[in-house]
C-alpha positions in Angstrom: 154.4 100.0 20.1 157.1 102.5 18.9 154.4 104.8 17.5 152.8 105.0 21.0 156.2 105.8 22.5 157.0 108.4 19.9 153.9 110.4 20.6 155.2 111.1 24.2 158.5 112.4 22.8 156.7 115.3 21.0 156.1 118.7 22.7 152.4 119.2 22.9 150.8 122.7 23.2 148.0 123.0 25.7 145.5 125.8 25.5 142.6 125.3 27.9 140.1 127.1 30.1 139.4 125.6 33.5 136.1 126.3 35.2 135.1 125.3 38.8 132.1 124.7 40.9 132.8 125.0 44.6 131.0 123.5 47.6 129.9 127.0 48.8 128.4 127.8 45.4 126.6 124.6 44.3 124.1 125.6 41.6 120.7 124.1 41.0 119.6 123.2 37.5 116.1 122.4 36.3 115.4 118.7 36.1 115.0 117.5 32.5 113.0 114.5 31.4 116.2 112.4 30.8 117.8 109.7 32.9 121.5 110.1 33.5 123.2 106.8 33.7 126.8 106.2 34.8 129.4 103.5 34.6 133.0 103.1 35.8 135.4 103.0 32.9 138.5 102.6 35.1 139.5 103.4 38.7 140.3 107.0 37.4 137.3 107.5 35.1 133.5 107.4 35.1 131.2 107.8 32.2 127.9 109.7 32.6 125.5 109.3 29.7 121.9 109.8 28.4 120.3 107.3 26.1 117.2 107.8 24.1 116.0 104.4 23.0 119.2 102.5 22.3 121.2 105.6 21.2 123.6 107.5 23.4 122.8 111.2 22.8 125.2 112.7 25.4 128.2 111.5 27.3 130.6 113.2 29.7 133.5 111.8 31.7 134.7 112.4 35.2 138.4 111.9 35.9 139.6 111.5 39.5 143.0 112.9 38.6 144.3 114.9 35.6 148.0 115.8 35.5 147.1 119.1 33.8 145.5 120.4 37.1 148.9 120.3 38.7 149.9 123.2 36.5 147.5 125.4 38.6 148.4 123.7 41.9 145.1 121.8 42.1 143.9 118.2 42.3 140.4 116.8 42.2 137.6 115.5 40.1 137.5 117.0 36.6 134.9 116.7 33.9 136.0 116.5 30.3 135.6 114.8 27.0 131.9 115.7 26.7 129.8 115.4 23.6 126.2 115.7 22.6 125.0 114.4 19.2 123.8 117.1 16.8 120.1 116.3 17.0 120.1 116.9 20.7 122.2 120.1 20.9 120.4 123.2 22.2 118.1 121.2 24.6 120.2 122.0 27.7 121.3 118.4 28.0 125.0 119.3 28.4 124.6 121.7 31.3 122.1 119.4 32.9 124.6 116.5 32.9 127.6 118.4 34.0 125.6 120.1 36.8 124.4 116.7 37.9 128.0 115.4 38.0 129.3 118.4 40.0 126.4 118.3 42.5 126.8 114.5 43.0 130.6 114.9 43.6 130.2 117.8 45.9 127.1 116.9 47.9 127.2 113.1 47.9 130.9 112.5 47.7 131.9 115.4 49.9 134.3 117.2 47.5 135.0 120.9 48.0 135.3 121.6 44.3 134.8 120.0 40.8 136.6 121.3 37.7 135.7 121.2 34.0 138.2 121.7 31.2 137.3 123.2 27.8 139.0 124.5 24.7 138.8 128.3 24.7 137.4 128.3 21.1 134.5 126.1 22.0 132.1 128.9 22.8 128.9 126.7 22.8 130.5 124.5 25.5 131.6 127.5 27.5 128.0 128.8 27.4 126.7 125.4 28.7 129.4 125.3 31.4 128.4 128.8 32.7 124.7 127.9 32.4 125.4 124.8 34.6 126.7 127.1 37.4 130.5 126.8 36.9 132.6 129.9 37.2 135.9 130.7 35.4 138.9 129.5 37.4 141.8 130.2 35.0 143.1 130.0 31.5 146.1 127.9 30.9 148.7 127.9 28.1 151.3 125.2 28.6 153.5 122.7 27.0 153.7 119.0 27.7 156.7 116.8 27.2 156.7 113.2 28.3 154.5 113.4 31.4 155.6 116.9 32.4 153.5 120.0 32.1 155.1 123.5 31.9 152.9 126.6 32.2 154.0 129.3 29.7 151.4 131.9 30.3 149.2 132.8 33.2 145.6 133.8 32.6 
């Protein structure tokens, strides 16, 4: 219990890139021969995933709210914590899934924009994000202490 509390007393560096897909620029993506399943993880989080046989080969999460977006004065659905297993990388699964999530949120759930957050050094993810039709919104360097985020550099 104390260890959990102590982690919030540390100052955490945040270095992220935020991409966006807006309602007026919804991008189409070719349909792949995979079924995207989804499940609610909590009231704030949905899991989208692809299974081949009984193995999950890709998963992405959609968060209704992330405090880090407040740094840029935004709120809204945000995709993050995405992963594809090594054997399925390079098959366009990642951009297929995140495009599906964004299109579903914008077109079916009437959102005006959907964000995705990525580490700036993750070049393969950035390539997939751009392939899916997202555009760069901003780069953020910030610090987090407790539940407070402080932007230290505008990008």
